[in-house]
Each structure stands twice: as structure tokens, then as C-alpha cells.
C-alpha positions as CSV (number, residue, x, y, z in Angstrom):
1,M,23.9,3.0,19.6
2,P,24.6,1.2,16.3
3,D,24.3,3.3,13.2
4,Y,24.8,3.1,9.4
5,N,28.5,3.1,9.6
6,Q,28.5,0.3,12.2
7,L,26.1,-1.7,10.1
8,Q,28.4,-1.5,7.1
9,T,31.3,-2.7,9.2
10,D,29.3,-5.5,10.7
11,I,28.2,-6.7,7.2
12,V,31.8,-6.7,6.0
13,T,32.8,-8.8,9.0
14,W,29.9,-11.3,8.6
15,L,30.4,-11.7,4.9
16,D,34.2,-11.9,5.2
17,R,34.4,-10.7,1.6
18,A,36.3,-7.4,1.1
19,D,35.5,-7.5,-2.6
20,L,31.8,-6.8,-1.8
21,T,32.3,-3.5,0.0
22,D,31.0,-1.4,-2.9
23,I,27.6,-3.1,-3.0
24,I,26.9,-2.9,0.7
25,P,24.9,0.4,0.5
26,S,22.7,-1.3,-2.1
27,I,22.0,-4.4,0.0
28,I,21.2,-2.3,3.0
29,S,18.6,-0.3,0.9
30,L,17.1,-3.6,-0.3
31,A,16.9,-4.8,3.3
32,E,15.1,-1.6,4.4
33,I,12.6,-2.1,1.6
34,R,11.9,-5.7,2.6
35,M,11.5,-4.7,6.3
36,S,9.1,-1.8,5.4
37,R,6.9,-4.3,3.5
38,N,6.8,-6.8,6.3
39,L,6.9,-5.0,9.7
40,R,3.9,-3.4,11.3
41,T,4.8,-2.2,14.7
42,T,3.9,0.7,17.1
43,W,7.3,2.4,16.5
44,L,6.4,2.5,12.8
45,T,3.2,4.4,13.4
46,K,2.4,8.1,13.4
47,I,-0.8,10.1,14.3
48,E,-1.6,13.1,12.1
49,T,-4.5,15.4,11.8
50,Y,-6.0,16.9,8.6
51,F,-8.3,19.9,8.8
52,V,-11.3,20.0,6.6
53,T,-11.2,23.7,5.9
54,V,-14.5,23.9,4.1
55,G,-17.6,21.8,4.0
56,G,-17.7,19.4,1.0
57,E,-13.9,18.7,0.9
58,T,-13.3,15.0,0.4
59,D,-9.7,14.5,-0.9
60,F,-6.4,14.9,1.1
61,P,-2.8,14.0,0.3
62,L,-1.5,10.9,1.9
63,P,1.0,11.4,4.8
64,R,4.7,11.6,3.9
65,G,6.2,8.1,4.1
66,Y,2.7,6.5,4.1
67,N,2.7,2.7,4.5
68,G,-0.9,1.9,5.3
69,F,-3.6,3.2,7.7
70,R,-4.5,1.7,11.1
71,T,-7.4,4.1,11.8
72,V,-9.1,7.0,10.2
73,R,-11.4,9.0,12.5
74,M,-13.5,12.2,12.4
75,N,-12.9,14.4,15.4
76,T,-16.6,14.9,16.1
77,N,-18.4,14.4,19.3
78,P,-18.5,11.5,19.7
79,I,-15.4,10.5,17.7
80,R,-16.5,8.8,14.4
81,S,-14.4,5.9,13.0
82,L,-14.5,5.6,9.3
83,T,-14.7,2.2,7.5
84,Y,-12.4,1.4,4.6
85,I,-14.0,0.4,1.3
86,Q,-12.6,-0.2,-2.2
87,P,-12.7,2.8,-4.6
88,E,-15.1,0.9,-6.8
89,Q,-17.5,0.4,-3.9
90,L,-17.4,4.1,-3.0
91,N,-18.4,4.9,-6.6
92,N,-21.0,2.2,-6.9
93,T,-22.8,3.3,-3.7
94,N,-22.8,6.8,-5.0
95,L,-21.4,8.0,-1.7
96,E,-19.3,10.7,-3.5
97,N,-22.5,12.2,-4.9
98,S,-24.6,11.9,-1.7
99,A,-25.7,14.9,0.3
100,S,-23.0,16.5,2.5
101,G,-23.2,15.2,6.0
102,L,-21.2,12.9,8.3
103,P,-18.4,10.9,6.6
104,S,-18.6,7.2,7.2
105,Y,-16.1,5.7,4.7
106,Y,-12.7,6.2,3.4
107,T,-10.6,4.8,0.5
108,I,-7.3,5.4,-1.3
109,V,-7.3,6.9,-4.8
110,G,-3.7,7.2,-6.2
111,D,-1.8,9.2,-3.6
112,R,-4.9,10.7,-2.0
113,L,-7.1,9.8,1.0
114,R,-10.8,10.2,0.0
115,I,-13.7,10.3,2.5
116,A,-17.4,10.0,1.9
117,P,-20.0,11.3,2.2
118,A,-18.6,14.8,2.0
119,P,-18.7,16.6,5.4
120,A,-21.3,19.3,5.8
121,A,-19.0,21.6,7.7
122,S,-15.4,22.2,8.7
123,Q,-14.1,19.2,10.7
124,S,-10.8,17.6,11.4
125,I,-9.7,14.0,10.5
126,Q,-7.2,12.1,12.7
127,V,-5.3,9.3,11.1
128,T,-3.0,6.7,12.6
129,H,-0.8,5.3,9.9
130,Y,2.3,3.2,9.3
131,F,5.2,4.9,7.8
132,I,8.4,4.1,5.9
133,P,11.5,5.3,7.8
134,V,13.9,7.7,6.0
135,E,16.5,5.6,4.2
136,L,19.9,5.2,5.8
137,S,22.7,7.0,4.2
138,S,26.0,8.9,4.9
139,T,23.8,11.9,5.8
140,N,21.2,9.9,7.8
141,L,23.1,7.5,10.0
142,T,20.1,6.3,12.1
143,N,16.5,5.5,11.7
144,E,13.7,3.5,13.4
145,F,15.3,0.2,12.1
146,T,18.8,0.9,13.6
147,V,17.2,1.9,16.9
148,N,14.5,-0.8,17.3
149,A,15.5,-3.7,15.0
150,Y,19.2,-3.6,14.4
151,D,19.6,-7.4,14.5
152,M,16.8,-7.9,11.9
153,L,18.3,-5.2,9.7
154,L,21.7,-6.9,9.8
155,Y,20.4,-10.3,9.0
156,S,18.1,-8.9,6.2
157,S,21.1,-7.1,4.7
158,L,23.2,-10.3,4.8
159,M,20.3,-12.2,3.1
160,E,20.2,-9.6,0.3
161,S,23.9,-10.5,-0.5
162,K,22.8,-13.9,-1.7
163,L,22.9,-12.8,-5.3
164,Y,26.6,-12.0,-4.9
165,I,27.7,-14.9,-2.8
166,K,25.7,-17.5,-4.8
167,D,25.2,-20.8,-3.0
168,D,26.8,-19.9,0.2
169,A,25.4,-22.2,3.0
170,R,25.4,-19.3,5.4
171,V,22.4,-17.7,3.6
172,S,20.0,-20.3,5.1
173,Q,21.3,-19.6,8.5
174,W,20.9,-15.9,8.1
175,M,17.3,-16.5,6.9
176,L,16.5,-18.4,10.1
177,M,18.2,-15.7,12.2
178,Q,16.2,-13.0,10.4
179,K,12.9,-14.8,11.0
180,E,13.8,-15.3,14.7
181,S,14.6,-11.6,15.0
182,R,11.3,-10.6,13.4
183,D,9.3,-12.9,15.6
184,N,10.9,-11.5,18.7
185,I,10.3,-7.9,17.5
186,E,6.7,-8.6,16.9
187,K,6.2,-10.4,20.2
188,D,7.9,-7.5,22.1
189,D,5.7,-5.0,20.2
190,S,2.6,-7.0,21.0
191,K,3.5,-7.2,24.7
192,K,4.1,-3.4,24.8
193,R,0.8,-2.7,23.0
194,W,-1.5,-5.2,24.7
195,G,0.3,-6.4,27.8
196,E,1.2,-9.9,28.9
197,S,-2.4,-11.1,28.4
198,A,-2.1,-10.9,24.6
199,L,1.0,-13.2,24.7
200,E,-0.7,-15.6,27.1
201,M,-3.8,-15.8,24.8
202,T,-1.6,-16.4,21.8
203,S,0.4,-19.1,23.6
204,D,-2.7,-20.8,24.8
205,Y,-4.3,-20.7,21.3
206,Q,-1.1,-22.2,19.8
207,T,-1.0,-25.0,22.4
208,R,-4.7,-25.9,21.8
209,S,-4.3,-25.8,18.1
210,A,-1.3,-28.1,18.3
211,S,-3.2,-30.6,20.5
212,I,-6.1,-30.6,18.1
213,G,-3.8,-31.1,15.1
């Protein structure tokens, strides 16, 4: 399985520039940041549970490595999905000050998850969220990117070298390869999440759109 050391070796080989060895850790970090901003896949999601220990509690720390929620649910019977609203909306509708009961909404305030109205009794909240992988380093040789998206990570790292290699014509090629890698990763993730039918519907929609255009 490719790891951080292999990635550095591959970057040196592709760049064919021994003088850039010292900046390779930096361009890998930049590539990871770019990928964390752009990728939303099943292997970048976690499910966690918060316990509302007392009635009336509304604020909770965001999960470690938080990179956006997919779902926020109250583990009631039946399960209750919460709707996201802007912090201003939550304030304007006076939900924070409403009587304790069943939460219906959530928002993000700073580094906190806030639900409203406040729950009347102890309940648990289950969240599914995207997360940022632990950064690669000499002490952390693998992460979700090296395991699931090594090709995109390599091409993204090569792209980040453009500031050092200036107008190298290879940058354009690396950008195309990075885009192709990302497209394939997202298609594969969609297939695993929804099955072949999702890809068939997307393909059919694209075909019909092209014929209309």
C-alpha cells in the first residue's frame, strides 16, 4: 500500500527536480487541504453520538476534524431529523427561547453545534459528518487519502508545485489527470452508495441534456 514515503518518492520522480526535495512536505500539505475542501465521499464520513445529559442543553462541541454535517438526528422514537437553519434565523424565530420540547433545527455557532428548541429531557443526538483526515507526516504515514485516492493525491501535489516550476507545460496535464481522478473517485463512491441505478440515471440525464442543448 502506498504511503507518505512512497508519495514523496513519486513526486520527486514526476517532477524530475532534485532541488525541490525540501518543499515536498509543504506541497503535500497543500494538496491535502485542497482535497479536504473538495471531496465529499463515504470514506470521509463518521457517525457519532452526543448525549444530552440534562434537559435544556442545546450546545455541543463540533466533532474532531469536522468538515460539514450530512445528517443530524435525535434518537427518539421515531427518529427525528433536524433541519439546518442559519444562526440568524434561529435567533429571529426565537427558537432558543421557546419552551423546552422536541428539537427541530440545528445550526453552527463558532465551533459549536446548536439545536433548538431545547430538549425537555435527556436524549441522544446522532450526527453523520464529513471529516478532515489526519495530516500525513513522518509519524503518520497513511490516511484516508493514501488508501482511497492516492492518484488524486499525487496529481494534486504535483499541481501545488506550479509556484516553483513556473510555466512548466506539465502543470496543465497534471490538472487534467487530477480532475479525471476526482471524477472517477466520485463515480465509484456514488456507485457504492447508491448502486448502478444512480450511475445509469446520471448518464441518462447527461445524454438527454446534451441532446436538448
